[in-house]
PASEVO-398486 format. One record per residue (C-alpha): z, x, y; residue number from 1. Coordinates in nm, 4 decimals. Layout:
// PASEVO-398486
<<Z X Y> NUM>,
...
END
This chain:
// PASEVO-398486
<<-1.5030 -1.3315 2.6771> 1>,
<<-1.4506 -1.0968 2.9712> 2>,
<<-1.4010 -0.7201 2.9650> 3>,
<<-1.2211 -0.5941 3.2748> 4>,
<<-1.2966 -0.2467 3.4047> 5>,
<<-1.2119 -0.0317 3.7046> 6>,
<<-1.5445 -0.1177 3.8675> 7>,
<<-1.5610 -0.4892 3.7776> 8>,
<<-1.6165 -0.6819 3.4560> 9>,
<<-1.8631 -0.7721 3.1803> 10>,
<<-1.8731 -1.1312 3.0538> 11>,
<<-2.0022 -1.2125 2.7057> 12>,
<<-2.0906 -1.5404 2.5442> 13>,
<<-1.9581 -1.5011 2.1908> 14>,
<<-2.1548 -1.7036 1.9331> 15>,
<<-1.9831 -1.9279 1.6807> 16>,
<<-2.0072 -1.6649 1.4065> 17>,
<<-1.7785 -1.4373 1.6126> 18>,
<<-2.0217 -1.1458 1.6428> 19>,
<<-2.0429 -0.9730 1.9823> 20>,
<<-2.3857 -1.0259 2.1416> 21>,
<<-2.5913 -0.7249 2.2468> 22>,
<<-2.6431 -0.8391 2.6061> 23>,
<<-2.3748 -0.9865 2.8364> 24>,
<<-2.4501 -1.3042 3.0290> 25>,
<<-2.2952 -1.1737 3.3521> 26>,
<<-2.1813 -0.8439 3.5031> 27>,
<<-1.9613 -0.8391 3.8118> 28>,
<<-1.9324 -0.5372 4.0410> 29>,
<<-1.6283 -0.5168 4.2677> 30>,
<<-1.6775 -0.3517 4.6053> 31>,
<<-1.6110 0.0251 4.6074> 32>,
<<-1.2953 0.1486 4.7750> 33>,
<<-1.0703 -0.1339 4.6590> 34>,
<<-0.7163 -0.0487 4.5517> 35>,
<<-0.5695 -0.1352 4.2122> 36>,
<<-0.3846 -0.4317 4.3652> 37>,
<<-0.6998 -0.5577 4.5348> 38>,
<<-0.8936 -0.5276 4.2085> 39>,
<<-0.6237 -0.7284 4.0303> 40>,
<<-0.6523 -1.0036 4.2931> 41>,
<<-1.0316 -1.0084 4.2698> 42>,
<<-1.0175 -1.0266 3.8913> 43>,
<<-0.7895 -1.3295 3.9268> 44>,
<<-1.0123 -1.4915 4.1880> 45>,
<<-1.3290 -1.4477 3.9846> 46>,
<<-1.1613 -1.5540 3.6625> 47>,
<<-1.0130 -1.8769 3.7913> 48>,
<<-1.1839 -2.2038 3.6912> 49>,
<<-1.4537 -2.3021 3.9386> 50>,
<<-1.5429 -2.6375 3.7934> 51>,
<<-1.6666 -2.9148 4.0182> 52>,
<<-1.6748 -3.2879 3.9468> 53>,
<<-1.9599 -3.5123 4.0641> 54>,
<<-1.8309 -3.8327 4.2135> 55>,
<<-2.1258 -4.0429 4.0996> 56>,
<<-2.4568 -4.1681 4.2363> 57>,
<<-2.2944 -4.3665 4.5141> 58>,
<<-2.1089 -4.0534 4.6239> 59>,
<<-2.3383 -3.7641 4.5283> 60>,
<<-2.1136 -3.4928 4.6718> 61>,
<<-1.9094 -3.3034 4.4143> 62>,
<<-1.5515 -3.1850 4.4572> 63>,
<<-1.3578 -2.9039 4.2970> 64>,
<<-1.1564 -2.9797 3.9862> 65>,
<<-0.8511 -2.8280 4.1563> 66>,
<<-0.8885 -3.0725 4.4455> 67>,
<<-0.8959 -3.3687 4.2071> 68>,
<<-0.5795 -3.2342 4.0417> 69>,
<<-0.4189 -3.1963 4.3863> 70>,
<<-0.5063 -3.5592 4.4730> 71>,
<<-0.3564 -3.6895 4.1481> 72>,
<<-0.0484 -3.4682 4.1853> 73>,
<<0.0103 -3.5673 4.5475> 74>,
<<-0.0221 -3.9386 4.4583> 75>,
<<0.2337 -3.9057 4.1798> 76>,
<<0.4801 -3.6981 4.3848> 77>,
<<0.4310 -3.9181 4.6894> 78>,
<<0.4867 -4.2373 4.4928> 79>,
<<0.8034 -4.0989 4.3343> 80>,
<<0.9289 -3.9803 4.6737> 81>,
<<0.8698 -4.3204 4.8333> 82>,
<<1.0428 -4.4854 4.5387> 83>,
<<1.3349 -4.2450 4.5883> 84>,
<<1.3702 -4.3493 4.9524> 85>,
<<1.1415 -4.1152 5.1507> 86>,
<<0.9920 -4.2878 5.4533> 87>,
<<0.6318 -4.4032 5.4012> 88>,
<<0.5189 -4.2615 5.7383> 89>,
<<0.6345 -3.9166 5.6153> 90>,
<<0.5083 -3.9394 5.2577> 91>,
<<0.1560 -4.0657 5.3302> 92>,
<<0.0526 -3.7808 5.5681> 93>,
<<0.1875 -3.5278 5.3183> 94>,
<<-0.0067 -3.6944 5.0362> 95>,
<<-0.3279 -3.6711 5.2400> 96>,
<<-0.2629 -3.3147 5.3551> 97>,
<<-0.2174 -3.1524 5.0120> 98>,
<<-0.5769 -3.2115 4.8856> 99>,
<<-0.7218 -3.0984 5.2197> 100>,
<<-0.5199 -2.7764 5.2094> 101>,
<<-0.6221 -2.7182 4.8467> 102>,
<<-0.9915 -2.7568 4.9290> 103>,
<<-0.9560 -2.5275 5.2298> 104>,
<<-0.7764 -2.2610 5.0270> 105>,
<<-1.0396 -2.2739 4.7538> 106>,
<<-1.3083 -2.2301 5.0200> 107>,
<<-1.1349 -1.9227 5.1608> 108>,
<<-1.1009 -1.7749 4.8111> 109>,
<<-1.4708 -1.8352 4.7450> 110>,
<<-1.5600 -1.6572 5.0725> 111>,
<<-1.3461 -1.3578 4.9750> 112>,
<<-1.5055 -1.3549 4.6319> 113>,
<<-1.8579 -1.3548 4.7792> 114>,
<<-1.7731 -1.0696 5.0166> 115>,
<<-1.6110 -0.8354 4.7643> 116>,
<<-1.7932 -0.9145 4.4394> 117>,
<<-2.1603 -0.8980 4.3412> 118>,
<<-2.2685 -1.0766 4.0241> 119>,
<<-2.5660 -0.9830 3.8089> 120>,
<<-2.7118 -1.2459 3.5777> 121>,
<<-3.0234 -1.2793 3.3665> 122>,
<<-3.1018 -1.0962 3.0441> 123>,
<<-3.3228 -0.8202 3.1880> 124>,
<<-3.0948 -0.7454 3.4834> 125>,
<<-2.7802 -0.7466 3.2685> 126>,
<<-2.9383 -0.5279 3.0015> 127>,
<<-3.0356 -0.2677 3.2596> 128>,
<<-2.7034 -0.2797 3.4436> 129>,
<<-2.5165 -0.2521 3.1148> 130>,
<<-2.6717 0.0918 3.0605> 131>,
<<-2.5477 0.2044 3.4003> 132>,
<<-2.1996 0.0611 3.3486> 133>,
<<-2.1778 0.2595 3.0238> 134>,
<<-2.2467 0.5755 3.2251> 135>,
<<-1.9918 0.4704 3.4858> 136>,
<<-1.7323 0.4170 3.2127> 137>,
<<-1.7976 0.7732 3.0965> 138>,
<<-1.7313 0.8996 3.4501> 139>,
<<-1.4085 0.6988 3.4694> 140>,
<<-1.2979 0.8368 3.1311> 141>,
<<-1.3665 1.1964 3.2378> 142>,
<<-1.1858 1.1356 3.5681> 143>,
<<-0.8772 1.0105 3.3842> 144>,
<<-0.8879 1.3032 3.1416> 145>,
<<-0.9034 1.5548 3.4262> 146>,
<<-0.5961 1.4207 3.6103> 147>,
<<-0.8244 1.3065 3.8935> 148>,
<<-0.9667 1.6386 4.0086> 149>,
<<-1.1548 1.5907 4.3355> 150>,
<<-1.5032 1.6660 4.1966> 151>,
<<-1.4737 1.4160 3.9133> 152>,
<<-1.3059 1.1563 4.1322> 153>,
<<-1.5925 1.1916 4.3799> 154>,
<<-1.8518 1.1551 4.1011> 155>,
<<-1.6797 0.8349 3.9890> 156>,
<<-1.6864 0.7020 4.3463> 157>,
<<-2.0584 0.7818 4.3792> 158>,
<<-2.1279 0.6060 4.0504> 159>,
<<-1.9424 0.2965 4.1719> 160>,
<<-2.1416 0.3036 4.4973> 161>,
<<-2.4645 0.3149 4.2960> 162>,
<<-2.3569 0.0151 4.0869> 163>,
<<-2.2719 -0.1775 4.4042> 164>,
<<-2.6134 -0.1012 4.5595> 165>,
<<-2.7986 -0.1872 4.2391> 166>,
<<-2.6130 -0.5187 4.2171> 167>,
<<-2.7368 -0.6041 4.5666> 168>,
<<-3.0966 -0.5276 4.4657> 169>,
<<-3.0781 -0.7272 4.1439> 170>,
<<-2.9328 -1.0304 4.3210> 171>,
<<-3.2537 -1.0705 4.5227> 172>,
<<-3.5286 -0.9046 4.3147> 173>,
<<-3.6303 -0.8780 3.9500> 174>,
<<-3.6199 -0.5587 3.7480> 175>,
<<-3.9985 -0.5254 3.7337> 176>,
<<-4.0518 -0.5245 4.1102> 177>,
<<-3.7905 -0.2528 4.1677> 178>,
<<-3.8364 -0.0590 3.8436> 179>,
<<-3.9013 0.2746 4.0177> 180>,
<<-3.5850 0.2369 4.2263> 181>,
<<-3.3818 0.1481 3.9186> 182>,
<<-3.5162 0.4451 3.7234> 183>,
<<-3.4261 0.6798 4.0097> 184>,
<<-3.0697 0.5416 4.0196> 185>,
<<-3.0331 0.5771 3.6431> 186>,
<<-3.1480 0.9401 3.6561> 187>,
<<-2.8919 1.0077 3.9279> 188>,
<<-2.6175 0.8484 3.7171> 189>,
<<-2.7192 1.0611 3.4172> 190>,
<<-2.6966 1.3746 3.6333> 191>,
<<-2.3527 1.2717 3.7556> 192>,
<<-2.2298 1.2308 3.3977> 193>,
<<-2.3863 1.5619 3.2936> 194>,
<<-2.2214 1.7485 3.5829> 195>,
<<-1.8884 1.5765 3.5160> 196>,
<<-1.8971 1.6751 3.1493> 197>,
<<-1.9782 2.0366 3.2365> 198>,
<<-1.6957 2.0374 3.4895> 199>,
<<-1.4518 1.9012 3.2316> 200>,
<<-1.5513 2.0880 2.9175> 201>,
<<-1.7381 2.3878 3.0566> 202>,
<<-2.0603 2.5300 2.9104> 203>,
<<-2.1018 2.5198 2.5340> 204>,
END
Protein backbone atom coordinates (compact mmCIF):
# COMPACT_ATOMS: atom_id res chain seq x y z
CA UNK A 1 0.00 0.00 0.00
CA UNK A 2 1.32 3.44 -0.94
CA UNK A 3 0.41 6.80 0.59
CA UNK A 4 1.07 9.68 -1.79
CA UNK A 5 2.03 13.06 -0.39
CA UNK A 6 3.18 16.43 -1.67
CA UNK A 7 6.80 15.56 -0.88
CA UNK A 8 6.80 11.92 -2.03
CA UNK A 9 5.26 8.72 -0.71
CA UNK A 10 5.27 6.12 2.08
CA UNK A 11 4.96 2.44 1.16
CA UNK A 12 3.62 -0.09 3.65
CA UNK A 13 3.59 -3.85 3.59
CA UNK A 14 0.17 -4.71 5.00
CA UNK A 15 0.10 -8.08 6.82
CA UNK A 16 -2.56 -10.68 6.10
CA UNK A 17 -4.61 -9.65 9.14
CA UNK A 18 -5.15 -6.22 7.54
CA UNK A 19 -3.59 -4.17 10.35
CA UNK A 20 -1.36 -1.26 9.32
CA UNK A 21 2.26 -1.88 10.36
CA UNK A 22 4.05 0.67 12.53
CA UNK A 23 7.03 1.11 10.20
CA UNK A 24 6.88 1.50 6.39
CA UNK A 25 9.16 -0.61 4.22
CA UNK A 26 10.09 2.31 1.94
CA UNK A 27 9.86 6.10 1.90
CA UNK A 28 10.38 8.03 -1.32
CA UNK A 29 11.33 11.71 -1.40
CA UNK A 30 10.67 13.63 -4.61
CA UNK A 31 13.11 16.40 -5.48
CA UNK A 32 12.14 19.84 -4.11
CA UNK A 33 10.85 22.43 -6.55
CA UNK A 34 8.82 20.04 -8.69
CA UNK A 35 5.43 21.20 -9.95
CA UNK A 36 2.18 19.34 -9.33
CA UNK A 37 2.30 17.90 -12.86
CA UNK A 38 5.89 16.76 -12.41
CA UNK A 39 5.01 15.12 -9.09
CA UNK A 40 2.12 13.28 -10.76
CA UNK A 41 4.49 11.97 -13.45
CA UNK A 42 7.06 10.88 -10.87
CA UNK A 43 4.40 9.11 -8.82
CA UNK A 44 3.42 7.21 -11.97
CA UNK A 45 7.02 6.39 -12.84
CA UNK A 46 7.84 5.09 -9.38
CA UNK A 47 4.58 3.20 -9.08
CA UNK A 48 4.83 1.33 -12.36
CA UNK A 49 5.81 -2.36 -12.24
CA UNK A 50 9.57 -2.82 -12.41
CA UNK A 51 9.67 -6.57 -12.59
CA UNK A 52 12.47 -8.31 -14.45
CA UNK A 53 12.54 -11.87 -15.77
CA UNK A 54 15.69 -14.02 -15.69
CA UNK A 55 16.22 -15.82 -18.95
CA UNK A 56 17.84 -18.87 -17.37
CA UNK A 57 21.32 -20.19 -16.63
CA UNK A 58 22.32 -20.30 -20.27
CA UNK A 59 21.32 -16.65 -20.62
CA UNK A 60 21.92 -15.13 -17.17
CA UNK A 61 20.92 -11.60 -18.17
CA UNK A 62 17.44 -10.56 -17.07
CA UNK A 63 15.01 -8.46 -19.08
CA UNK A 64 12.14 -6.23 -18.04
CA UNK A 65 8.68 -7.73 -17.89
CA UNK A 66 7.44 -4.92 -20.14
CA UNK A 67 10.02 -5.88 -22.77
CA UNK A 68 8.84 -9.49 -22.75
CA UNK A 69 5.26 -8.25 -23.19
CA UNK A 70 6.41 -6.03 -26.08
CA UNK A 71 8.12 -9.02 -27.77
CA UNK A 72 5.00 -11.18 -27.46
CA UNK A 73 2.74 -8.33 -28.61
CA UNK A 74 4.93 -7.47 -31.60
CA UNK A 75 5.05 -11.15 -32.65
CA UNK A 76 1.27 -11.44 -32.52
CA UNK A 77 0.62 -8.14 -34.33
CA UNK A 78 3.36 -8.84 -36.86
CA UNK A 79 2.04 -12.32 -37.60
CA UNK A 80 -1.50 -11.02 -38.06
CA UNK A 81 -0.24 -8.21 -40.30
CA UNK A 82 1.73 -10.61 -42.49
CA UNK A 83 -1.30 -12.88 -42.68
CA UNK A 84 -3.38 -9.85 -43.71
CA UNK A 85 -1.01 -9.09 -46.59
CA UNK A 86 1.67 -6.77 -45.14
CA UNK A 87 5.05 -7.33 -46.78
CA UNK A 88 7.43 -9.46 -44.68
CA UNK A 89 10.35 -7.05 -45.25
CA UNK A 90 8.22 -4.31 -43.62
CA UNK A 91 6.71 -6.37 -40.80
CA UNK A 92 9.91 -8.03 -39.55
CA UNK A 93 11.89 -4.79 -38.90
CA UNK A 94 8.87 -3.35 -37.09
CA UNK A 95 8.56 -6.50 -34.97
CA UNK A 96 12.23 -6.22 -33.97
CA UNK A 97 12.07 -2.47 -33.35
CA UNK A 98 9.18 -2.44 -30.85
CA UNK A 99 10.98 -4.39 -28.06
CA UNK A 100 14.15 -2.33 -28.53
CA UNK A 101 12.19 0.92 -28.23
CA UNK A 102 10.37 -0.40 -25.16
CA UNK A 103 13.64 -1.31 -23.43
CA UNK A 104 15.13 2.07 -24.32
CA UNK A 105 12.09 3.95 -23.01
CA UNK A 106 12.13 2.00 -19.76
CA UNK A 107 15.82 2.86 -19.36
CA UNK A 108 15.12 6.56 -19.84
CA UNK A 109 12.29 6.41 -17.29
CA UNK A 110 14.58 4.68 -14.79
CA UNK A 111 17.22 7.42 -15.28
CA UNK A 112 14.61 10.12 -14.65
CA UNK A 113 13.41 8.26 -11.58
CA UNK A 114 16.94 8.02 -10.16
CA UNK A 115 17.57 11.73 -10.73
CA UNK A 116 14.37 13.07 -9.17
CA UNK A 117 13.56 10.52 -6.46
CA UNK A 118 15.50 9.32 -3.42
CA UNK A 119 14.35 6.13 -1.71
CA UNK A 120 14.89 5.26 1.94
CA UNK A 121 14.71 1.62 2.98
CA UNK A 122 15.55 -0.36 6.08
CA UNK A 123 13.66 -0.37 9.37
CA UNK A 124 15.86 2.09 11.29
CA UNK A 125 16.14 4.59 8.43
CA UNK A 126 12.42 4.43 7.64
CA UNK A 127 11.43 4.78 11.29
CA UNK A 128 13.55 7.90 11.66
CA UNK A 129 12.43 9.43 8.36
CA UNK A 130 8.81 8.71 9.22
CA UNK A 131 9.09 11.06 12.20
CA UNK A 132 10.37 13.82 9.94
CA UNK A 133 7.71 13.23 7.29
CA UNK A 134 5.07 13.59 10.01
CA UNK A 135 6.51 17.03 10.80
CA UNK A 136 6.61 17.88 7.11
CA UNK A 137 2.95 16.89 6.77
CA UNK A 138 2.14 19.30 9.59
CA UNK A 139 3.91 22.10 7.69
CA UNK A 140 2.00 21.25 4.51
CA UNK A 141 -1.29 21.25 6.44
CA UNK A 142 -0.55 24.66 8.00
CA UNK A 143 0.49 26.02 4.59
CA UNK A 144 -2.81 24.91 3.06
CA UNK A 145 -4.79 26.36 5.97
CA UNK A 146 -3.07 29.74 5.61
CA UNK A 147 -3.84 30.14 1.88
CA UNK A 148 -0.11 29.81 1.15
CA UNK A 149 1.25 32.83 3.00
CA UNK A 150 4.90 33.36 2.07
CA UNK A 151 6.35 32.54 5.51
CA UNK A 152 4.54 29.22 5.78
CA UNK A 153 5.18 28.34 2.15
CA UNK A 154 8.88 29.00 2.73
CA UNK A 155 8.88 26.83 5.88
CA UNK A 156 7.31 24.00 3.88
CA UNK A 157 9.98 24.38 1.18
CA UNK A 158 12.77 24.29 3.79
CA UNK A 159 11.26 21.16 5.33
CA UNK A 160 11.17 19.48 1.91
CA UNK A 161 14.82 20.45 1.33
CA UNK A 162 15.74 18.87 4.67
CA UNK A 163 13.95 15.63 3.75
CA UNK A 164 15.76 15.55 0.41
CA UNK A 165 19.17 16.03 2.08
CA UNK A 166 18.43 13.44 4.75
CA UNK A 167 17.39 10.94 2.08
CA UNK A 168 20.78 11.40 0.42
CA UNK A 169 22.57 10.73 3.72
CA UNK A 170 20.51 7.65 4.53
CA UNK A 171 21.09 6.16 1.08
CA UNK A 172 24.82 5.88 1.79
CA UNK A 173 25.15 5.73 5.60
CA UNK A 174 23.35 4.12 8.53
CA UNK A 175 21.47 6.04 11.19
CA UNK A 176 24.04 5.32 13.89
CA UNK A 177 27.00 6.83 12.03
CA UNK A 178 25.15 10.08 11.30
CA UNK A 179 23.00 10.24 14.44
CA UNK A 180 24.21 13.72 15.45
CA UNK A 181 23.41 15.09 11.98
CA UNK A 182 19.97 13.49 12.04
CA UNK A 183 19.20 14.88 15.50
CA UNK A 184 20.20 18.38 14.36
CA UNK A 185 17.89 18.12 11.32
CA UNK A 186 15.01 16.89 13.46
CA UNK A 187 15.43 19.80 15.88
CA UNK A 188 15.36 22.20 12.95
CA UNK A 189 12.17 20.59 11.63
CA UNK A 190 10.56 20.88 15.08
CA UNK A 191 11.45 24.59 15.18
CA UNK A 192 9.96 25.09 11.73
CA UNK A 193 6.69 23.49 12.83
CA UNK A 194 6.65 25.52 16.06
CA UNK A 195 7.19 28.80 14.18
CA UNK A 196 4.58 27.85 11.58
CA UNK A 197 2.00 27.09 14.27
CA UNK A 198 2.69 30.40 16.03
CA UNK A 199 2.39 32.21 12.71
CA UNK A 200 -0.93 30.52 11.98
CA UNK A 201 -2.62 30.53 15.38
CA UNK A 202 -0.73 33.26 17.22
CA UNK A 203 0.39 33.05 20.85
CA UNK A 204 -1.87 31.23 23.29
